[in-house]
N, CA, C and O atoms as a Maestro MAE file, in Angstrom:
{
 s_m_m2io_version
 :::
 2.0.0
}

f_m_ct {
 s_m_title
 :::
 protein
 m_atom[332] {
  # First column is atom index #
  i_m_mmod_type
  r_m_x_coord
  r_m_y_coord
  r_m_z_coord
  i_m_residue_number
  s_m_chain_name
  s_m_pdb_residue_name
  s_m_pdb_atom_name
  i_m_atomic_number
  :::
  1 25 0.872 -1.128 0.146 1 A "MET " " N  " 7
  2 3 -0.008 0.086 -0.061 1 A "MET " " CA " 6
  3 2 0.656 1.243 0.230 1 A "MET " " C  " 6
  4 15 1.246 1.424 1.295 1 A "MET " " O  " 8
  5 25 0.565 2.369 -1.032 2 A "SER " " N  " 7
  6 3 1.242 3.351 -0.387 2 A "SER " " CA " 6
  7 2 0.927 4.311 0.266 2 A "SER " " C  " 6
  8 15 -0.294 4.460 0.309 2 A "SER " " O  " 8
  9 25 1.552 5.113 0.854 3 A "THR " " N  " 7
  10 3 1.313 6.119 2.233 3 A "THR " " CA " 6
  11 2 0.582 6.715 1.932 3 A "THR " " C  " 6
  12 15 0.124 7.277 2.926 3 A "THR " " O  " 8
  13 25 0.043 7.038 0.975 4 A "ALA " " N  " 7
  14 3 -1.189 8.236 1.064 4 A "ALA " " CA " 6
  15 2 -2.589 7.322 1.389 4 A "ALA " " C  " 6
  16 15 -3.616 7.777 1.894 4 A "ALA " " O  " 8
  17 25 -2.370 5.978 0.984 5 A "VAL " " N  " 7
  18 3 -3.621 5.599 1.089 5 A "VAL " " CA " 6
  19 2 -3.473 4.946 2.712 5 A "VAL " " C  " 6
  20 15 -4.354 4.698 3.535 5 A "VAL " " O  " 8
  21 25 -2.617 4.854 2.756 6 A "MET " " N  " 7
  22 3 -2.355 4.121 4.500 6 A "MET " " CA " 6
  23 2 -2.857 5.572 5.545 6 A "MET " " C  " 6
  24 15 -3.500 5.444 6.587 6 A "MET " " O  " 8
  25 25 -2.432 6.786 5.025 7 A "LEU " " N  " 7
  26 3 -2.777 7.943 5.903 7 A "LEU " " CA " 6
  27 2 -4.471 7.804 5.561 7 A "LEU " " C  " 6
  28 15 -5.236 7.365 6.420 7 A "LEU " " O  " 8
  29 25 -4.832 8.129 4.538 8 A "GLU " " N  " 7
  30 3 -6.292 8.085 4.309 8 A "GLU " " CA " 6
  31 2 -7.089 6.974 5.171 8 A "GLU " " C  " 6
  32 15 -8.131 7.319 5.730 8 A "GLU " " O  " 8
  33 25 -6.644 5.717 5.283 9 A "PHE " " N  " 7
  34 3 -7.296 4.792 5.408 9 A "PHE " " CA " 6
  35 2 -7.166 5.151 7.420 9 A "PHE " " C  " 6
  36 15 -8.126 4.857 8.131 9 A "PHE " " O  " 8
  37 25 -6.278 5.587 7.842 10 A "LEU " " N  " 7
  38 3 -5.917 5.896 9.107 10 A "LEU " " CA " 6
  39 2 -6.586 7.066 9.596 10 A "LEU " " C  " 6
  40 15 -7.179 7.090 10.674 10 A "LEU " " O  " 8
  41 25 -6.468 8.310 8.585 11 A "GLY " " N  " 7
  42 3 -7.780 9.478 9.219 11 A "GLY " " CA " 6
  43 2 -9.528 9.127 8.930 11 A "GLY " " C  " 6
  44 15 -10.455 9.720 9.480 11 A "GLY " " O  " 8
  45 25 -9.651 8.018 7.931 12 A "VAL " " N  " 7
  46 3 -10.999 7.344 8.496 12 A "VAL " " CA " 6
  47 2 -11.416 6.675 10.011 12 A "VAL " " C  " 6
  48 15 -12.424 6.758 10.713 12 A "VAL " " O  " 8
  49 25 -10.234 6.036 10.129 13 A "LEU " " N  " 7
  50 3 -10.061 5.134 11.279 13 A "LEU " " CA " 6
  51 2 -10.576 6.197 12.527 13 A "LEU " " C  " 6
  52 15 -11.679 6.140 13.069 13 A "LEU " " O  " 8
  53 25 -9.561 7.111 12.816 14 A "LYS " " N  " 7
  54 3 -9.795 7.972 13.501 14 A "LYS " " CA " 6
  55 2 -10.777 8.598 13.522 14 A "LYS " " C  " 6
  56 15 -11.119 9.094 14.596 14 A "LYS " " O  " 8
  57 25 -11.563 8.792 12.359 15 A "LEU " " N  " 7
  58 3 -13.367 9.414 12.309 15 A "LEU " " CA " 6
  59 2 -14.086 8.271 12.754 15 A "LEU " " C  " 6
  60 15 -15.031 8.333 13.540 15 A "LEU " " O  " 8
  61 25 -13.672 7.305 12.286 16 A "ALA " " N  " 7
  62 3 -15.130 6.431 12.742 16 A "ALA " " CA " 6
  63 2 -15.004 6.230 14.602 16 A "ALA " " C  " 6
  64 15 -15.953 6.135 15.380 16 A "ALA " " O  " 8
  65 25 -13.524 6.208 14.939 17 A "THR " " N  " 7
  66 3 -13.263 5.928 16.599 17 A "THR " " CA " 6
  67 2 -14.146 7.062 17.247 17 A "THR " " C  " 6
  68 15 -14.927 6.828 18.170 17 A "THR " " O  " 8
  69 25 -13.970 8.251 16.717 18 A "ILE " " N  " 7
  70 3 -14.090 9.305 17.254 18 A "ILE " " CA " 6
  71 2 -15.889 9.275 17.453 18 A "ILE " " C  " 6
  72 15 -16.469 9.331 18.538 18 A "ILE " " O  " 8
  73 25 -16.422 9.190 16.340 19 A "PHE " " N  " 7
  74 3 -17.872 9.000 16.203 19 A "PHE " " CA " 6
  75 2 -18.363 7.919 16.829 19 A "PHE " " C  " 6
  76 15 -19.457 8.034 17.382 19 A "PHE " " O  " 8
  77 25 -17.655 6.647 16.872 20 A "SER " " N  " 7
  78 3 -17.974 5.577 17.809 20 A "SER " " CA " 6
  79 2 -17.884 6.503 19.066 20 A "SER " " C  " 6
  80 15 -18.979 7.012 19.306 20 A "SER " " O  " 8
  81 25 -17.084 6.798 19.772 21 A "PHE " " N  " 7
  82 3 -17.185 7.138 21.346 21 A "PHE " " CA " 6
  83 2 -18.022 8.014 21.389 21 A "PHE " " C  " 6
  84 15 -18.460 8.277 22.508 21 A "PHE " " O  " 8
  85 25 -18.568 8.807 20.178 22 A "VAL " " N  " 7
  86 3 -19.879 9.776 20.685 22 A "VAL " " CA " 6
  87 2 -20.774 9.028 20.876 22 A "VAL " " C  " 6
  88 15 -21.315 8.851 21.968 22 A "VAL " " O  " 8
  89 25 -21.038 8.517 19.900 23 A "LEU " " N  " 7
  90 3 -22.416 7.516 19.905 23 A "LEU " " CA " 6
  91 2 -22.215 6.441 21.352 23 A "LEU " " C  " 6
  92 15 -23.254 6.211 21.972 23 A "LEU " " O  " 8
  93 25 -21.480 6.079 21.647 24 A "ALA " " N  " 7
  94 3 -21.370 5.178 22.930 24 A "ALA " " CA " 6
  95 2 -21.876 6.291 24.188 24 A "ALA " " C  " 6
  96 15 -22.774 6.024 24.987 24 A "ALA " " O  " 8
  97 25 -21.190 7.429 24.173 25 A "ILE " " N  " 7
  98 3 -21.672 8.249 25.169 25 A "ILE " " CA " 6
  99 2 -23.087 8.717 25.237 25 A "ILE " " C  " 6
  100 15 -23.624 8.811 26.341 25 A "ILE " " O  " 8
  101 25 -23.634 8.972 24.315 26 A "ILE " " N  " 7
  102 3 -24.659 9.496 23.604 26 A "ILE " " CA " 6
  103 2 -25.881 8.079 24.801 26 A "ILE " " C  " 6
  104 15 -26.613 8.075 25.791 26 A "ILE " " O  " 8
  105 25 -25.434 7.324 23.953 27 A "TRP " " N  " 7
  106 3 -26.437 5.715 24.127 27 A "TRP " " CA " 6
  107 2 -26.214 5.300 26.035 27 A "TRP " " C  " 6
  108 15 -27.222 5.094 26.711 27 A "TRP " " O  " 8
  109 25 -25.224 5.254 26.478 28 A "ILE " " N  " 7
  110 3 -25.174 5.014 28.009 28 A "ILE " " CA " 6
  111 2 -26.306 6.345 28.463 28 A "ILE " " C  " 6
  112 15 -27.428 6.169 28.939 28 A "ILE " " O  " 8
  113 25 -25.626 7.740 28.151 29 A "ASN " " N  " 7
  114 3 -26.464 8.593 29.211 29 A "ASN " " CA " 6
  115 2 -28.122 8.143 29.033 29 A "ASN " " C  " 6
  116 15 -28.902 8.114 29.985 29 A "ASN " " O  " 8
  117 25 -28.405 7.880 27.953 30 A "ARG " " N  " 7
  118 3 -29.974 7.930 27.220 30 A "ARG " " CA " 6
  119 2 -30.081 6.637 27.756 30 A "ARG " " C  " 6
  120 15 -30.930 6.839 28.624 30 A "ARG " " O  " 8
  121 25 -29.840 5.631 27.817 31 A "HIS " " N  " 7
  122 3 -29.726 4.400 28.470 31 A "HIS " " CA " 6
  123 2 -30.254 4.666 30.417 31 A "HIS " " C  " 6
  124 15 -31.292 4.345 30.996 31 A "HIS " " O  " 8
  125 25 -29.227 5.240 30.831 32 A "TYR " " N  " 7
  126 3 -29.370 5.402 32.425 32 A "TYR " " CA " 6
  127 2 -30.433 6.194 32.899 32 A "TYR " " C  " 6
  128 15 -31.155 6.019 33.880 32 A "TYR " " O  " 8
  129 25 -30.416 7.536 31.635 33 A "ARG " " N  " 7
  130 3 -32.052 8.215 32.290 33 A "ARG " " CA " 6
  131 2 -32.891 7.471 32.229 33 A "ARG " " C  " 6
  132 15 -33.332 7.278 33.362 33 A "ARG " " O  " 8
  133 25 -33.603 6.672 31.194 34 A "ALA " " N  " 7
  134 3 -34.328 6.013 31.363 34 A "ALA " " CA " 6
  135 2 -34.593 4.861 32.156 34 A "ALA " " C  " 6
  136 15 -35.692 4.329 32.305 34 A "ALA " " O  " 8
  137 25 -33.166 4.405 32.810 35 A "ARG " " N  " 7
  138 3 -33.316 3.713 33.703 35 A "ARG " " CA " 6
  139 2 -33.697 4.213 35.194 35 A "ARG " " C  " 6
  140 15 -34.566 3.872 35.996 35 A "ARG " " O  " 8
  141 25 -32.861 4.988 35.205 36 A "LYS " " N  " 7
  142 3 -33.749 6.342 36.545 36 A "LYS " " CA " 6
  143 2 -34.828 6.600 36.246 36 A "LYS " " C  " 6
  144 15 -35.353 6.256 37.305 36 A "LYS " " O  " 8
  145 25 -35.902 7.050 35.452 37 A "ALA " " N  " 7
  146 3 -36.998 7.467 34.786 37 A "ALA " " CA " 6
  147 2 -37.802 5.998 35.637 37 A "ALA " " C  " 6
  148 15 -38.402 6.011 36.711 37 A "ALA " " O  " 8
  149 25 -37.609 5.120 34.949 38 A "GLN " " N  " 7
  150 3 -37.866 3.839 34.973 38 A "GLN " " CA " 6
  151 2 -38.189 3.576 36.698 38 A "GLN " " C  " 6
  152 15 -39.223 3.109 37.176 38 A "GLN " " O  " 8
  153 25 -37.208 3.941 37.282 39 A "ALA " " N  " 7
  154 3 -37.221 3.489 38.968 39 A "ALA " " CA " 6
  155 2 -38.179 4.126 39.271 39 A "ALA " " C  " 6
  156 15 -39.285 3.694 39.597 39 A "ALA " " O  " 8
  157 25 -37.701 5.606 39.155 40 A "SER " " N  " 7
  158 3 -38.515 6.709 39.795 40 A "SER " " CA " 6
  159 2 -40.249 6.393 39.634 40 A "SER " " C  " 6
  160 15 -41.051 7.063 40.286 40 A "SER " " O  " 8
  161 25 -40.642 5.440 38.814 41 A "VAL " " N  " 7
  162 3 -42.439 5.798 38.819 41 A "VAL " " CA " 6
  163 2 -42.548 4.323 39.697 41 A "VAL " " C  " 6
  164 15 -41.784 3.358 39.685 41 A "VAL " " O  " 8
  165 25 -43.612 4.520 40.338 42 A "LEU " " N  " 7
  166 3 -43.790 3.231 41.477 42 A "LEU " " CA " 6
  167 2 -44.547 2.479 40.603 42 A "LEU " " C  " 6
  168 15 -45.087 2.851 39.561 42 A "LEU " " O  " 8
  169 25 -44.537 1.186 41.210 43 A "ALA " " N  " 7
  170 3 -45.169 0.228 40.616 43 A "ALA " " CA " 6
  171 2 -46.602 -0.195 41.419 43 A "ALA " " C  " 6
  172 15 -46.830 0.014 42.611 43 A "ALA " " O  " 8
  173 25 -47.729 -1.006 40.199 44 A "ASP " " N  " 7
  174 3 -48.857 -0.774 40.516 44 A "ASP " " CA " 6
  175 2 -49.190 -1.444 41.848 44 A "ASP " " C  " 6
  176 15 -50.349 -1.325 42.245 44 A "ASP " " O  " 8
  177 25 -48.405 -2.065 42.513 45 A "GLU " " N  " 7
  178 3 -48.754 -2.493 43.467 45 A "GLU " " CA " 6
  179 2 -48.559 -1.466 44.752 45 A "GLU " " C  " 6
  180 15 -49.308 -1.451 45.728 45 A "GLU " " O  " 8
  181 25 -47.474 -0.661 44.571 46 A "GLU " " N  " 7
  182 3 -46.862 0.363 44.923 46 A "GLU " " CA " 6
  183 2 -48.045 1.426 45.207 46 A "GLU " " C  " 6
  184 15 -48.313 1.893 46.314 46 A "GLU " " O  " 8
  185 25 -48.736 1.732 43.923 47 A "LYS " " N  " 7
  186 3 -49.717 2.934 43.707 47 A "LYS " " CA " 6
  187 2 -50.886 2.075 44.702 47 A "LYS " " C  " 6
  188 15 -51.354 2.742 45.625 47 A "LYS " " O  " 8
  189 25 -51.314 0.817 44.575 48 A "GLN " " N  " 7
  190 3 -52.456 0.567 44.940 48 A "GLN " " CA " 6
  191 2 -52.658 0.353 46.646 48 A "GLN " " C  " 6
  192 15 -53.711 0.267 47.278 48 A "GLN " " O  " 8
  193 25 -51.017 0.296 47.214 49 A "THR " " N  " 7
  194 3 -51.002 0.126 48.475 49 A "THR " " CA " 6
  195 2 -51.188 1.926 49.320 49 A "THR " " C  " 6
  196 15 -51.909 2.305 50.243 49 A "THR " " O  " 8
  197 25 -50.296 2.559 48.569 50 A "LEU " " N  " 7
  198 3 -50.580 4.255 48.707 50 A "LEU " " CA " 6
  199 2 -52.045 4.189 48.607 50 A "LEU " " C  " 6
  200 15 -52.617 4.144 49.696 50 A "LEU " " O  " 8
  201 25 -52.643 4.176 47.763 51 A "ASP " " N  " 7
  202 3 -54.311 4.169 47.575 51 A "ASP " " CA " 6
  203 2 -54.992 4.136 48.925 51 A "ASP " " C  " 6
  204 15 -55.308 4.996 49.748 51 A "ASP " " O  " 8
  205 25 -55.120 2.558 48.826 52 A "ASP " " N  " 7
  206 3 -55.287 1.762 50.323 52 A "ASP " " CA " 6
  207 2 -55.043 2.846 51.729 52 A "ASP " " C  " 6
  208 15 -55.969 3.188 52.464 52 A "ASP " " O  " 8
  209 25 -54.254 3.085 51.824 53 A "LEU " " N  " 7
  210 3 -53.287 3.901 53.134 53 A "LEU " " CA " 6
  211 2 -53.756 5.033 52.782 53 A "LEU " " C  " 6
  212 15 -53.782 5.699 53.817 53 A "LEU " " O  " 8
  213 25 -54.342 5.962 51.494 54 A "SER " " N  " 7
  214 3 -54.665 7.421 51.913 54 A "SER " " CA " 6
  215 2 -56.185 7.093 52.236 54 A "SER " " C  " 6
  216 15 -56.675 7.832 53.089 54 A "SER " " O  " 8
  217 25 -57.120 5.999 51.643 55 A "ARG " " N  " 7
  218 3 -58.537 5.832 51.847 55 A "ARG " " CA " 6
  219 2 -58.232 5.597 53.677 55 A "ARG " " C  " 6
  220 15 -58.982 6.350 54.298 55 A "ARG " " O  " 8
  221 25 -57.558 4.964 54.382 56 A "VAL " " N  " 7
  222 3 -57.122 4.579 55.360 56 A "VAL " " CA " 6
  223 2 -57.448 5.857 56.348 56 A "VAL " " C  " 6
  224 15 -58.278 5.970 57.250 56 A "VAL " " O  " 8
  225 25 -56.366 6.873 55.771 57 A "ALA " " N  " 7
  226 3 -55.837 7.973 56.599 57 A "ALA " " CA " 6
  227 2 -57.048 8.720 56.492 57 A "ALA " " C  " 6
  228 15 -57.344 9.412 57.467 57 A "ALA " " O  " 8
  229 25 -57.642 8.721 55.720 58 A "ALA " " N  " 7
  230 3 -59.066 9.933 55.490 58 A "ALA " " CA " 6
  231 2 -60.432 9.623 56.501 58 A "ALA " " C  " 6
  232 15 -61.181 10.392 57.104 58 A "ALA " " O  " 8
  233 25 -60.378 7.759 56.364 59 A "LYS " " N  " 7
  234 3 -61.568 7.332 57.345 59 A "LYS " " CA " 6
  235 2 -61.212 7.776 58.660 59 A "LYS " " C  " 6
  236 15 -62.083 8.326 59.333 59 A "LYS " " O  " 8
  237 25 -59.653 7.563 59.289 60 A "LEU " " N  " 7
  238 3 -59.281 7.928 60.717 60 A "LEU " " CA " 6
  239 2 -59.877 9.759 60.472 60 A "LEU " " C  " 6
  240 15 -60.759 10.341 61.103 60 A "LEU " " O  " 8
  241 25 -59.403 10.047 59.852 61 A "GLU " " N  " 7
  242 3 -59.412 11.595 60.096 61 A "GLU " " CA " 6
  243 2 -60.515 11.980 60.336 61 A "GLU " " C  " 6
  244 15 -60.471 12.955 61.086 61 A "GLU " " O  " 8
  245 25 -61.998 11.546 59.930 62 A "GLU " " N  " 7
  246 3 -63.314 11.536 59.605 62 A "GLU " " CA " 6
  247 2 -63.664 10.631 61.544 62 A "GLU " " C  " 6
  248 15 -64.328 11.007 62.510 62 A "GLU " " O  " 8
  249 25 -63.220 9.986 61.411 63 A "ARG " " N  " 7
  250 3 -63.691 9.581 62.695 63 A "ARG " " CA " 6
  251 2 -63.278 10.596 63.707 63 A "ARG " " C  " 6
  252 15 -64.061 11.175 64.460 63 A "ARG " " O  " 8
  253 25 -61.981 10.769 63.666 64 A "VAL " " N  " 7
  254 3 -61.637 11.615 64.559 64 A "VAL " " CA " 6
  255 2 -62.476 12.876 65.110 64 A "VAL " " C  " 6
  256 15 -62.820 13.262 66.227 64 A "VAL " " O  " 8
  257 25 -62.634 13.312 63.849 65 A "GLY " " N  " 7
  258 3 -63.341 14.624 63.842 65 A "GLY " " CA " 6
  259 2 -64.889 14.146 64.570 65 A "GLY " " C  " 6
  260 15 -65.432 14.885 65.391 65 A "GLY " " O  " 8
  261 25 -65.442 12.944 64.186 66 A "THR " " N  " 7
  262 3 -66.415 12.778 65.000 66 A "THR " " CA " 6
  263 2 -66.480 12.513 66.287 66 A "THR " " C  " 6
  264 15 -67.537 12.788 66.855 66 A "THR " " O  " 8
  265 25 -65.358 11.906 67.075 67 A "LEU " " N  " 7
  266 3 -64.969 11.940 68.332 67 A "LEU " " CA " 6
  267 2 -65.206 13.445 68.985 67 A "LEU " " C  " 6
  268 15 -66.036 13.836 69.807 67 A "LEU " " O  " 8
  269 25 -64.055 14.181 68.230 68 A "GLU " " N  " 7
  270 3 -63.991 15.290 68.748 68 A "GLU " " CA " 6
  271 2 -65.370 15.966 68.419 68 A "GLU " " C  " 6
  272 15 -65.548 16.575 69.474 68 A "GLU " " O  " 8
  273 25 -66.284 16.205 67.760 69 A "LYS " " N  " 7
  274 3 -67.728 16.640 67.779 69 A "LYS " " CA " 6
  275 2 -68.435 15.996 69.314 69 A "LYS " " C  " 6
  276 15 -68.755 16.877 70.112 69 A "LYS " " O  " 8
  277 25 -68.648 14.778 69.683 70 A "ILE " " N  " 7
  278 3 -68.927 14.159 70.459 70 A "ILE " " CA " 6
  279 2 -68.860 14.695 71.947 70 A "ILE " " C  " 6
  280 15 -69.765 15.021 72.715 70 A "ILE " " O  " 8
  281 25 -67.026 14.672 72.144 71 A "LEU " " N  " 7
  282 3 -66.765 15.363 73.056 71 A "LEU " " CA " 6
  283 2 -67.197 16.776 73.505 71 A "LEU " " C  " 6
  284 15 -67.368 17.147 74.667 71 A "LEU " " O  " 8
  285 25 -67.342 17.489 72.384 72 A "ASP " " N  " 7
  286 3 -67.288 18.988 72.810 72 A "ASP " " CA " 6
  287 2 -68.727 19.300 73.104 72 A "ASP " " C  " 6
  288 15 -69.143 20.314 73.666 72 A "ASP " " O  " 8
  289 25 -69.591 18.060 72.543 73 A "ALA " " N  " 7
  290 3 -71.108 18.033 72.972 73 A "ALA " " CA " 6
  291 2 -71.282 17.676 74.433 73 A "ALA " " C  " 6
  292 15 -72.143 18.241 75.106 73 A "ALA " " O  " 8
  293 25 -70.352 16.600 75.018 74 A "GLU " " N  " 7
  294 3 -70.482 16.190 76.343 74 A "GLU " " CA " 6
  295 2 -69.791 16.936 77.311 74 A "GLU " " C  " 6
  296 15 -70.296 17.175 78.408 74 A "GLU " " O  " 8
  297 25 -68.387 17.419 76.901 75 A "GLN " " N  " 7
  298 3 -67.268 17.638 77.722 75 A "GLN " " CA " 6
  299 2 -66.500 19.193 76.713 75 A "GLN " " C  " 6
  300 15 -65.598 19.224 75.877 75 A "GLN " " O  " 8
  301 25 -67.375 20.296 77.302 76 A "PRO " " N  " 7
  302 3 -67.013 21.385 76.184 76 A "PRO " " CA " 6
  303 2 -65.558 21.618 76.711 76 A "PRO " " C  " 6
  304 15 -64.834 21.982 75.784 76 A "PRO " " O  " 8
  305 25 -65.096 21.552 77.553 77 A "LYS " " N  " 7
  306 3 -63.447 21.946 78.192 77 A "LYS " " CA " 6
  307 2 -62.891 21.147 78.179 77 A "LYS " " C  " 6
  308 15 -61.910 21.199 78.921 77 A "LYS " " O  " 8
  309 25 -63.131 19.589 77.186 78 A "TRP " " N  " 7
  310 3 -62.176 18.869 77.324 78 A "TRP " " CA " 6
  311 2 -60.958 18.838 76.402 78 A "TRP " " C  " 6
  312 15 -60.122 17.952 76.225 78 A "TRP " " O  " 8
  313 25 -61.086 20.015 75.883 79 A "ARG " " N  " 7
  314 3 -59.436 20.541 74.933 79 A "ARG " " CA " 6
  315 2 -58.449 21.171 75.995 79 A "ARG " " C  " 6
  316 15 -57.293 21.111 75.578 79 A "ARG " " O  " 8
  317 25 -58.552 21.747 77.224 80 A "ASP " " N  " 7
  318 3 -58.278 22.244 78.106 80 A "ASP " " CA " 6
  319 2 -57.002 21.416 78.730 80 A "ASP " " C  " 6
  320 15 -55.832 21.687 79.003 80 A "ASP " " O  " 8
  321 25 -58.003 20.057 78.823 81 A "HIS " " N  " 7
  322 3 -57.247 18.825 79.875 81 A "HIS " " CA " 6
  323 2 -56.722 18.241 78.879 81 A "HIS " " C  " 6
  324 15 -55.862 17.475 79.313 81 A "HIS " " O  " 8
  325 25 -56.808 18.181 77.359 82 A "ALA " " N  " 7
  326 3 -55.589 17.352 77.045 82 A "ALA " " CA " 6
  327 2 -54.365 17.935 76.050 82 A "ALA " " C  " 6
  328 15 -53.685 17.312 75.234 82 A "ALA " " O  " 8
  329 25 -54.330 19.425 76.431 83 A "ALA " " N  " 7
  330 3 -53.301 19.982 76.052 83 A "ALA " " CA " 6
  331 2 -52.681 19.468 77.347 83 A "ALA " " C  " 6
  332 15 -51.504 19.717 77.609 83 A "ALA " " O  " 8
  :::
 }
 m_bond[331] {
  # First column is bond index #
  i_m_from
  i_m_to
  i_m_order
  :::
  1 1 2 1
  2 2 3 1
  3 3 4 2
  4 3 5 1
  5 5 6 1
  6 6 7 1
  7 7 8 2
  8 7 9 1
  9 9 10 1
  10 10 11 1
  11 11 12 2
  12 11 13 1
  13 13 14 1
  14 14 15 1
  15 15 16 2
  16 15 17 1
  17 17 18 1
  18 18 19 1
  19 19 20 2
  20 19 21 1
  21 21 22 1
  22 22 23 1
  23 23 24 2
  24 23 25 1
  25 25 26 1
  26 26 27 1
  27 27 28 2
  28 27 29 1
  29 29 30 1
  30 30 31 1
  31 31 32 2
  32 31 33 1
  33 33 34 1
  34 34 35 1
  35 35 36 2
  36 35 37 1
  37 37 38 1
  38 38 39 1
  39 39 40 2
  40 39 41 1
  41 41 42 1
  42 42 43 1
  43 43 44 2
  44 43 45 1
  45 45 46 1
  46 46 47 1
  47 47 48 2
  48 47 49 1
  49 49 50 1
  50 50 51 1
  51 51 52 2
  52 51 53 1
  53 53 54 1
  54 54 55 1
  55 55 56 2
  56 55 57 1
  57 57 58 1
  58 58 59 1
  59 59 60 2
  60 59 61 1
  61 61 62 1
  62 62 63 1
  63 63 64 2
  64 63 65 1
  65 65 66 1
  66 66 67 1
  67 67 68 2
  68 67 69 1
  69 69 70 1
  70 70 71 1
  71 71 72 2
  72 71 73 1
  73 73 74 1
  74 74 75 1
  75 75 76 2
  76 75 77 1
  77 77 78 1
  78 78 79 1
  79 79 80 2
  80 79 81 1
  81 81 82 1
  82 82 83 1
  83 83 84 2
  84 83 85 1
  85 85 86 1
  86 86 87 1
  87 87 88 2
  88 87 89 1
  89 89 90 1
  90 90 91 1
  91 91 92 2
  92 91 93 1
  93 93 94 1
  94 94 95 1
  95 95 96 2
  96 95 97 1
  97 97 98 1
  98 98 99 1
  99 99 100 2
  100 99 101 1
  101 101 102 1
  102 102 103 1
  103 103 104 2
  104 103 105 1
  105 105 106 1
  106 106 107 1
  107 107 108 2
  108 107 109 1
  109 109 110 1
  110 110 111 1
  111 111 112 2
  112 111 113 1
  113 113 114 1
  114 114 115 1
  115 115 116 2
  116 115 117 1
  117 117 118 1
  118 118 119 1
  119 119 120 2
  120 119 121 1
  121 121 122 1
  122 122 123 1
  123 123 124 2
  124 123 125 1
  125 125 126 1
  126 126 127 1
  127 127 128 2
  128 127 129 1
  129 129 130 1
  130 130 131 1
  131 131 132 2
  132 131 133 1
  133 133 134 1
  134 134 135 1
  135 135 136 2
  136 135 137 1
  137 137 138 1
  138 138 139 1
  139 139 140 2
  140 139 141 1
  141 141 142 1
  142 142 143 1
  143 143 144 2
  144 143 145 1
  145 145 146 1
  146 146 147 1
  147 147 148 2
  148 147 149 1
  149 149 150 1
  150 150 151 1
  151 151 152 2
  152 151 153 1
  153 153 154 1
  154 154 155 1
  155 155 156 2
  156 155 157 1
  157 157 158 1
  158 158 159 1
  159 159 160 2
  160 159 161 1
  161 161 162 1
  162 162 163 1
  163 163 164 2
  164 163 165 1
  165 165 166 1
  166 166 167 1
  167 167 168 2
  168 167 169 1
  169 169 170 1
  170 170 171 1
  171 171 172 2
  172 171 173 1
  173 173 174 1
  174 174 175 1
  175 175 176 2
  176 175 177 1
  177 177 178 1
  178 178 179 1
  179 179 180 2
  180 179 181 1
  181 181 182 1
  182 182 183 1
  183 183 184 2
  184 183 185 1
  185 185 186 1
  186 186 187 1
  187 187 188 2
  188 187 189 1
  189 189 190 1
  190 190 191 1
  191 191 192 2
  192 191 193 1
  193 193 194 1
  194 194 195 1
  195 195 196 2
  196 195 197 1
  197 197 198 1
  198 198 199 1
  199 199 200 2
  200 199 201 1
  201 201 202 1
  202 202 203 1
  203 203 204 2
  204 203 205 1
  205 205 206 1
  206 206 207 1
  207 207 208 2
  208 207 209 1
  209 209 210 1
  210 210 211 1
  211 211 212 2
  212 211 213 1
  213 213 214 1
  214 214 215 1
  215 215 216 2
  216 215 217 1
  217 217 218 1
  218 218 219 1
  219 219 220 2
  220 219 221 1
  221 221 222 1
  222 222 223 1
  223 223 224 2
  224 223 225 1
  225 225 226 1
  226 226 227 1
  227 227 228 2
  228 227 229 1
  229 229 230 1
  230 230 231 1
  231 231 232 2
  232 231 233 1
  233 233 234 1
  234 234 235 1
  235 235 236 2
  236 235 237 1
  237 237 238 1
  238 238 239 1
  239 239 240 2
  240 239 241 1
  241 241 242 1
  242 242 243 1
  243 243 244 2
  244 243 245 1
  245 245 246 1
  246 246 247 1
  247 247 248 2
  248 247 249 1
  249 249 250 1
  250 250 251 1
  251 251 252 2
  252 251 253 1
  253 253 254 1
  254 254 255 1
  255 255 256 2
  256 255 257 1
  257 257 258 1
  258 258 259 1
  259 259 260 2
  260 259 261 1
  261 261 262 1
  262 262 263 1
  263 263 264 2
  264 263 265 1
  265 265 266 1
  266 266 267 1
  267 267 268 2
  268 267 269 1
  269 269 270 1
  270 270 271 1
  271 271 272 2
  272 271 273 1
  273 273 274 1
  274 274 275 1
  275 275 276 2
  276 275 277 1
  277 277 278 1
  278 278 279 1
  279 279 280 2
  280 279 281 1
  281 281 282 1
  282 282 283 1
  283 283 284 2
  284 283 285 1
  285 285 286 1
  286 286 287 1
  287 287 288 2
  288 287 289 1
  289 289 290 1
  290 290 291 1
  291 291 292 2
  292 291 293 1
  293 293 294 1
  294 294 295 1
  295 295 296 2
  296 295 297 1
  297 297 298 1
  298 298 299 1
  299 299 300 2
  300 299 301 1
  301 301 302 1
  302 302 303 1
  303 303 304 2
  304 303 305 1
  305 305 306 1
  306 306 307 1
  307 307 308 2
  308 307 309 1
  309 309 310 1
  310 310 311 1
  311 311 312 2
  312 311 313 1
  313 313 314 1
  314 314 315 1
  315 315 316 2
  316 315 317 1
  317 317 318 1
  318 318 319 1
  319 319 320 2
  320 319 321 1
  321 321 322 1
  322 322 323 1
  323 323 324 2
  324 323 325 1
  325 325 326 1
  326 326 327 1
  327 327 328 2
  328 327 329 1
  329 329 330 1
  330 330 331 1
  331 331 332 2
  :::
 }
}
């Protein structure tokens, strides 16, 4: 092979190597961004559990409100003793 052909081949090889590295960096970056986004999303089972706990908390809040109304009617100064 002649020197000119060899230099041209090395130039193309350098460009291909640089191009490959750039593509690899972009692919790795996107791959791990997708993984991070996927990991931050709640699973269906976790969403269901969270919804169930939210409903239970709402019921408990309603019951406490009802108990406070009953205590207010029966013992108006109960809050003074609770603190």
